[in-house]
Biopython code that builds the backbone (N, CA, C, O; Angstrom):
import numpy as np
from Bio.PDB.StructureBuilder import StructureBuilder

atoms = [
    (1, "MET", "N", (16.100, -4.853, -10.645)),
    (1, "MET", "CA", (14.966, -5.727, -10.793)),
    (1, "MET", "C", (13.741, -5.020, -10.205)),
    (1, "MET", "O", (13.771, -4.533, -9.075)),
    (2, "HIS", "N", (12.681, -4.975, -10.984)),
    (2, "HIS", "CA", (11.457, -4.315, -10.549)),
    (2, "HIS", "C", (10.413, -5.351, -10.170)),
    (2, "HIS", "O", (10.430, -6.476, -10.669)),
    (3, "ALA", "N", (9.509, -4.966, -9.289)),
    (3, "ALA", "CA", (8.463, -5.878, -8.843)),
    (3, "ALA", "C", (7.574, -6.296, -10.013)),
    (3, "ALA", "O", (7.077, -7.422, -10.044)),
    (4, "SER", "N", (7.373, -5.392, -10.976)),
    (4, "SER", "CA", (6.533, -5.736, -12.127)),
    (4, "SER", "C", (7.145, -6.872, -12.947)),
    (4, "SER", "O", (6.421, -7.702, -13.497)),
    (5, "GLU", "N", (8.473, -6.911, -13.028)),
    (5, "GLU", "CA", (9.157, -8.009, -13.725)),
    (5, "GLU", "C", (8.951, -9.320, -12.963)),
    (5, "GLU", "O", (8.762, -10.378, -13.565)),
    (6, "LEU", "N", (8.988, -9.236, -11.651)),
    (6, "LEU", "CA", (8.867, -10.435, -10.824)),
    (6, "LEU", "C", (7.451, -10.999, -10.845)),
    (6, "LEU", "O", (7.264, -12.214, -10.792)),
    (7, "LYS", "N", (6.460, -10.125, -10.923)),
    (7, "LYS", "CA", (5.067, -10.582, -10.914)),
    (7, "LYS", "C", (4.736, -11.389, -12.157)),
    (7, "LYS", "O", (3.808, -12.198, -12.145)),
    (8, "ALA", "N", (5.493, -11.172, -13.237)),
    (8, "ALA", "CA", (5.245, -11.903, -14.480)),
    (8, "ALA", "C", (5.821, -13.314, -14.437)),
    (8, "ALA", "O", (5.476, -14.143, -15.279)),
    (9, "LYS", "N", (6.691, -13.601, -13.472)),
    (9, "LYS", "CA", (7.335, -14.912, -13.384)),
    (9, "LYS", "C", (6.494, -15.879, -12.567)),
    (9, "LYS", "O", (5.647, -15.482, -11.767)),
    (10, "THR", "N", (6.755, -17.166, -12.795)),
    (10, "THR", "CA", (6.064, -18.203, -12.037)),
    (10, "THR", "C", (6.742, -18.363, -10.667)),
    (10, "THR", "O", (7.889, -17.949, -10.494)),
    (11, "PRO", "N", (6.047, -18.953, -9.705)),
    (11, "PRO", "CA", (6.667, -19.169, -8.385)),
    (11, "PRO", "C", (7.951, -20.007, -8.446)),
    (11, "PRO", "O", (8.881, -19.772, -7.674)),
    (12, "ASP", "N", (8.003, -20.981, -9.358)),
    (12, "ASP", "CA", (9.225, -21.791, -9.484)),
    (12, "ASP", "C", (10.397, -20.941, -9.963)),
    (12, "ASP", "O", (11.515, -21.083, -9.467)),
    (13, "GLN", "N", (10.143, -20.068, -10.917)),
    (13, "GLN", "CA", (11.197, -19.179, -11.406)),
    (13, "GLN", "C", (11.654, -18.233, -10.301)),
    (13, "GLN", "O", (12.842, -17.935, -10.183)),
    (14, "LEU", "N", (10.714, -17.768, -9.502)),
    (14, "LEU", "CA", (11.052, -16.872, -8.401)),
    (14, "LEU", "C", (11.903, -17.589, -7.359)),
    (14, "LEU", "O", (12.852, -17.017, -6.824)),
    (15, "ARG", "N", (11.561, -18.836, -7.074)),
    (15, "ARG", "CA", (12.357, -19.598, -6.095)),
    (15, "ARG", "C", (13.779, -19.829, -6.597)),
    (15, "ARG", "O", (14.736, -19.755, -5.826)),
    (16, "ASP", "N", (13.912, -20.110, -7.898)),
    (16, "ASP", "CA", (15.242, -20.293, -8.476)),
    (16, "ASP", "C", (16.054, -19.005, -8.372)),
    (16, "ASP", "O", (17.239, -19.028, -8.041)),
    (17, "GLU", "N", (15.403, -17.892, -8.658)),
    (17, "GLU", "CA", (16.057, -16.585, -8.564)),
    (17, "GLU", "C", (16.466, -16.297, -7.120)),
    (17, "GLU", "O", (17.536, -15.744, -6.866)),
    (18, "LEU", "N", (15.605, -16.676, -6.186)),
    (18, "LEU", "CA", (15.883, -16.469, -4.769)),
    (18, "LEU", "C", (17.115, -17.261, -4.321)),
    (18, "LEU", "O", (17.956, -16.746, -3.585)),
    (19, "VAL", "N", (17.213, -18.499, -4.765)),
    (19, "VAL", "CA", (18.366, -19.332, -4.420)),
    (19, "VAL", "C", (19.650, -18.705, -4.971)),
    (19, "VAL", "O", (20.669, -18.652, -4.282)),
    (20, "ALA", "N", (19.591, -18.235, -6.208)),
    (20, "ALA", "CA", (20.769, -17.623, -6.821)),
    (20, "ALA", "C", (21.193, -16.362, -6.075)),
    (20, "ALA", "O", (22.383, -16.130, -5.864)),
    (21, "LEU", "N", (20.223, -15.557, -5.681)),
    (21, "LEU", "CA", (20.551, -14.325, -4.956)),
    (21, "LEU", "C", (21.096, -14.614, -3.569)),
    (21, "LEU", "O", (21.984, -13.908, -3.092)),
    (22, "LYS", "N", (20.572, -15.649, -2.916)),
    (22, "LYS", "CA", (21.092, -15.997, -1.593)),
    (22, "LYS", "C", (22.536, -16.494, -1.684)),
    (22, "LYS", "O", (23.351, -16.211, -0.806)),
    (23, "LYS", "N", (22.845, -17.231, -2.745)),
    (23, "LYS", "CA", (24.227, -17.667, -2.948)),
    (23, "LYS", "C", (25.135, -16.469, -3.188)),
    (23, "LYS", "O", (26.249, -16.405, -2.668)),
    (24, "GLU", "N", (24.646, -15.525, -3.978)),
    (24, "GLU", "CA", (25.437, -14.325, -4.230)),
    (24, "GLU", "C", (25.648, -13.528, -2.950)),
    (24, "GLU", "O", (26.739, -13.009, -2.712)),
    (25, "ALA", "N", (24.612, -13.429, -2.129)),
    (25, "ALA", "CA", (24.731, -12.709, -0.866)),
    (25, "ALA", "C", (25.767, -13.375, 0.037)),
    (25, "ALA", "O", (26.551, -12.695, 0.700)),
    (26, "PHE", "N", (25.767, -14.700, 0.059)),
    (26, "PHE", "CA", (26.759, -15.427, 0.855)),
    (26, "PHE", "C", (28.163, -15.122, 0.355)),
    (26, "PHE", "O", (29.065, -14.848, 1.147)),
    (27, "ASN", "N", (28.345, -15.170, -0.959)),
    (27, "ASN", "CA", (29.669, -14.891, -1.524)),
    (27, "ASN", "C", (30.111, -13.461, -1.240)),
    (27, "ASN", "O", (31.288, -13.213, -0.978)),
    (28, "LEU", "N", (29.174, -12.522, -1.290)),
    (28, "LEU", "CA", (29.516, -11.128, -0.990)),
    (28, "LEU", "C", (29.914, -10.967, 0.475)),
    (28, "LEU", "O", (30.859, -10.241, 0.784)),
    (29, "ARG", "N", (29.196, -11.643, 1.382)),
    (29, "ARG", "CA", (29.562, -11.579, 2.801)),
    (29, "ARG", "C", (30.948, -12.178, 3.026)),
    (29, "ARG", "O", (31.735, -11.666, 3.822)),
    (30, "PHE", "N", (31.232, -13.257, 2.321)),
    (30, "PHE", "CA", (32.545, -13.901, 2.442)),
    (30, "PHE", "C", (33.641, -12.958, 1.951)),
    (30, "PHE", "O", (34.691, -12.839, 2.582)),
    (31, "GLN", "N", (33.396, -12.291, 0.826)),
    (31, "GLN", "CA", (34.369, -11.335, 0.286)),
    (31, "GLN", "C", (34.580, -10.178, 1.254)),
    (31, "GLN", "O", (35.702, -9.705, 1.431)),
    (32, "GLN", "N", (33.506, -9.729, 1.873)),
    (32, "GLN", "CA", (33.631, -8.623, 2.813)),
    (32, "GLN", "C", (34.462, -9.034, 4.029)),
    (32, "GLN", "O", (35.270, -8.250, 4.529)),
    (33, "ALA", "N", (34.262, -10.251, 4.495)),
    (33, "ALA", "CA", (34.989, -10.733, 5.670)),
    (33, "ALA", "C", (36.479, -10.863, 5.395)),
    (33, "ALA", "O", (37.298, -10.720, 6.303)),
    (34, "THR", "N", (36.829, -11.132, 4.141)),
    (34, "THR", "CA", (38.244, -11.282, 3.789)),
    (34, "THR", "C", (38.814, -10.023, 3.147)),
    (34, "THR", "O", (39.903, -10.045, 2.575)),
    (35, "ASN", "N", (38.069, -8.929, 3.247)),
    (35, "ASN", "CA", (38.492, -7.630, 2.700)),
    (35, "ASN", "C", (38.776, -7.675, 1.205)),
    (35, "ASN", "O", (39.698, -7.014, 0.728)),
    (36, "GLN", "N", (37.990, -8.448, 0.464)),
    (36, "GLN", "CA", (38.152, -8.524, -0.982)),
    (36, "GLN", "C", (36.969, -7.918, -1.726)),
    (36, "GLN", "O", (36.933, -7.939, -2.956)),
    (37, "LEU", "N", (36.006, -7.382, -0.993)),
    (37, "LEU", "CA", (34.802, -6.837, -1.610)),
    (37, "LEU", "C", (35.101, -5.473, -2.218)),
    (37, "LEU", "O", (35.543, -4.556, -1.526)),
    (38, "GLU", "N", (34.854, -5.348, -3.524)),
    (38, "GLU", "CA", (35.120, -4.095, -4.209)),
    (38, "GLU", "C", (33.865, -3.243, -4.333)),
    (38, "GLU", "O", (33.904, -2.038, -4.083)),
    (39, "ASN", "N", (32.747, -3.864, -4.721)),
    (39, "ASN", "CA", (31.513, -3.130, -4.927)),
    (39, "ASN", "C", (30.606, -3.328, -3.714)),
    (39, "ASN", "O", (29.805, -4.262, -3.676)),
    (40, "THR", "N", (30.736, -2.451, -2.731)),
    (40, "THR", "CA", (29.987, -2.625, -1.487)),
    (40, "THR", "C", (28.500, -2.373, -1.667)),
    (40, "THR", "O", (27.694, -2.890, -0.894)),
    (41, "SER", "N", (28.124, -1.603, -2.652)),
    (41, "SER", "CA", (26.704, -1.310, -2.856)),
    (41, "SER", "C", (25.939, -2.521, -3.373)),
    (41, "SER", "O", (24.712, -2.565, -3.282)),
    (42, "ARG", "N", (26.651, -3.500, -3.914)),
    (42, "ARG", "CA", (25.994, -4.688, -4.442)),
    (42, "ARG", "C", (25.297, -5.477, -3.333)),
    (42, "ARG", "O", (24.268, -6.108, -3.576)),
    (43, "MET", "N", (25.850, -5.445, -2.118)),
    (43, "MET", "CA", (25.241, -6.158, -0.994)),
    (43, "MET", "C", (23.838, -5.620, -0.731)),
    (43, "MET", "O", (22.904, -6.391, -0.512)),
    (44, "ARG", "N", (23.697, -4.323, -0.751)),
    (44, "ARG", "CA", (22.401, -3.699, -0.503)),
    (44, "ARG", "C", (21.399, -4.064, -1.595)),
    (44, "ARG", "O", (20.238, -4.358, -1.308)),
    (45, "VAL", "N", (21.851, -4.043, -2.839)),
    (45, "VAL", "CA", (20.979, -4.363, -3.969)),
    (45, "VAL", "C", (20.500, -5.804, -3.873)),
    (45, "VAL", "O", (19.318, -6.081, -4.076)),
    (46, "VAL", "N", (21.405, -6.716, -3.566)),
    (46, "VAL", "CA", (21.048, -8.136, -3.469)),
    (46, "VAL", "C", (20.070, -8.365, -2.323)),
    (46, "VAL", "O", (19.093, -9.099, -2.470)),
    (47, "ARG", "N", (20.335, -7.738, -1.192)),
    (47, "ARG", "CA", (19.462, -7.901, -0.033)),
    (47, "ARG", "C", (18.045, -7.410, -0.336)),
    (47, "ARG", "O", (17.063, -8.043, 0.055)),
    (48, "ARG", "N", (17.950, -6.300, -1.022)),
    (48, "ARG", "CA", (16.633, -5.759, -1.361)),
    (48, "ARG", "C", (15.931, -6.600, -2.424)),
    (48, "ARG", "O", (14.708, -6.741, -2.396)),
    (49, "ASP", "N", (16.695, -7.156, -3.358)),
    (49, "ASP", "CA", (16.103, -8.031, -4.362)),
    (49, "ASP", "C", (15.536, -9.291, -3.715)),
    (49, "ASP", "O", (14.473, -9.773, -4.109)),
    (50, "VAL", "N", (16.244, -9.822, -2.724)),
    (50, "VAL", "CA", (15.751, -10.998, -1.998)),
    (50, "VAL", "C", (14.426, -10.659, -1.318)),
    (50, "VAL", "O", (13.474, -11.437, -1.384)),
    (51, "ALA", "N", (14.365, -9.508, -0.672)),
    (51, "ALA", "CA", (13.132, -9.098, 0.002)),
    (51, "ALA", "C", (12.004, -8.904, -1.005)),
    (51, "ALA", "O", (10.857, -9.262, -0.740)),
    (52, "ARG", "N", (12.333, -8.341, -2.148)),
    (52, "ARG", "CA", (11.329, -8.099, -3.183)),
    (52, "ARG", "C", (10.751, -9.421, -3.691)),
    (52, "ARG", "O", (9.541, -9.546, -3.882)),
    (53, "ILE", "N", (11.622, -10.398, -3.906)),
    (53, "ILE", "CA", (11.160, -11.706, -4.389)),
    (53, "ILE", "C", (10.297, -12.389, -3.338)),
    (53, "ILE", "O", (9.266, -12.974, -3.668)),
    (54, "LYS", "N", (10.709, -12.319, -2.077)),
    (54, "LYS", "CA", (9.915, -12.932, -1.008)),
    (54, "LYS", "C", (8.536, -12.286, -0.919)),
    (54, "LYS", "O", (7.538, -12.970, -0.692)),
    (55, "THR", "N", (8.484, -10.974, -1.097)),
    (55, "THR", "CA", (7.203, -10.274, -1.053)),
    (55, "THR", "C", (6.286, -10.738, -2.166)),
    (55, "THR", "O", (5.105, -10.997, -1.933)),
    (56, "VAL", "N", (6.817, -10.844, -3.372)),
    (56, "VAL", "CA", (6.001, -11.278, -4.511)),
    (56, "VAL", "C", (5.548, -12.724, -4.320)),
    (56, "VAL", "O", (4.409, -13.062, -4.643)),
    (57, "LEU", "N", (6.419, -13.572, -3.804)),
    (57, "LEU", "CA", (6.033, -14.964, -3.543)),
    (57, "LEU", "C", (4.891, -15.031, -2.522)),
    (57, "LEU", "O", (3.949, -15.805, -2.694)),
    (58, "ASN", "N", (4.975, -14.223, -1.465)),
    (58, "ASN", "CA", (3.914, -14.207, -0.458)),
    (58, "ASN", "C", (2.610, -13.682, -1.042)),
    (58, "ASN", "O", (1.534, -14.180, -0.711)),
    (59, "GLN", "N", (2.701, -12.683, -1.906)),
    (59, "GLN", "CA", (1.502, -12.151, -2.555)),
    (59, "GLN", "C", (0.846, -13.211, -3.430)),
    (59, "GLN", "O", (-0.376, -13.357, -3.434)),
    (60, "LYS", "N", (1.666, -13.946, -4.168)),
    (60, "LYS", "CA", (1.130, -14.999, -5.037)),
    (60, "LYS", "C", (0.498, -16.113, -4.205)),
    (60, "LYS", "O", (-0.540, -16.657, -4.584)),
    (61, "ALA", "N", (1.116, -16.456, -3.077)),
    (61, "ALA", "CA", (0.575, -17.504, -2.209)),
    (61, "ALA", "C", (-0.755, -17.052, -1.598)),
    (61, "ALA", "O", (-1.697, -17.840, -1.519)),
    (62, "ALA", "N", (-0.835, -15.813, -1.176)),
    (62, "ALA", "CA", (-2.079, -15.305, -0.607)),
    (62, "ALA", "C", (-3.174, -15.254, -1.664)),
    (62, "ALA", "O", (-4.335, -15.548, -1.378)),
    (63, "GLU", "N", (-2.810, -14.889, -2.860)),
    (63, "GLU", "CA", (-3.765, -14.833, -3.960)),
    (63, "GLU", "C", (-4.295, -16.231, -4.281)),
    (63, "GLU", "O", (-5.488, -16.407, -4.528)),
    (64, "ALA", "N", (-3.411, -17.210, -4.276)),
    (64, "ALA", "CA", (-3.812, -18.587, -4.564)),
    (64, "ALA", "C", (-4.703, -19.141, -3.452)),
    (64, "ALA", "O", (-5.636, -19.900, -3.716)),
    (65, "ALA", "N", (-4.409, -18.759, -2.216)),
    (65, "ALA", "CA", (-5.208, -19.238, -1.096)),
    (65, "ALA", "C", (-6.610, -18.618, -1.093)),
    (65, "ALA", "O", (-7.574, -19.239, -0.645)),
    (66, "ALA", "N", (-6.706, -17.401, -1.591)),
    (66, "ALA", "CA", (-7.988, -16.710, -1.599)),
    (66, "ALA", "C", (-8.919, -17.282, -2.668)),
    (66, "ALA", "O", (-10.141, -17.187, -2.551)),
    (67, "ASN", "N", (-8.340, -17.872, -3.703)),
    (67, "ASN", "CA", (-9.165, -18.413, -4.800)),
    (67, "ASN", "C", (-9.536, -19.840, -4.605)),
    (67, "ASN", "O", (-10.224, -20.420, -5.445)),
]
sb = StructureBuilder()
sb.init_structure("model")
sb.init_model(0)
sb.init_chain("A")
sb.init_seg("    ")
for serial, (resi, resn, name, xyz) in enumerate(atoms, 1):
    if name == "N":
        sb.init_residue(resn, " ", resi, " ")
    sb.init_atom(name, np.array(xyz, "f"), 0.0, 1.0, " ", f" {name:<3s}", serial, name[0])
structure = sb.get_structure()
């Protein structure tokens, strides 16, 4: 997921995506705790996607506040 893709989405769509990624992150942590996690690199990707979405949401909020 690229930041340019995220900037084209509305804040509601971004929040929905954020909720889905947080659920996935929880499930991945649960799998890791029970030694069932196969794709360990997915945790890093999900964590970074969450940060990317939060950054874009903050940028949109700052932009809206400035106008």
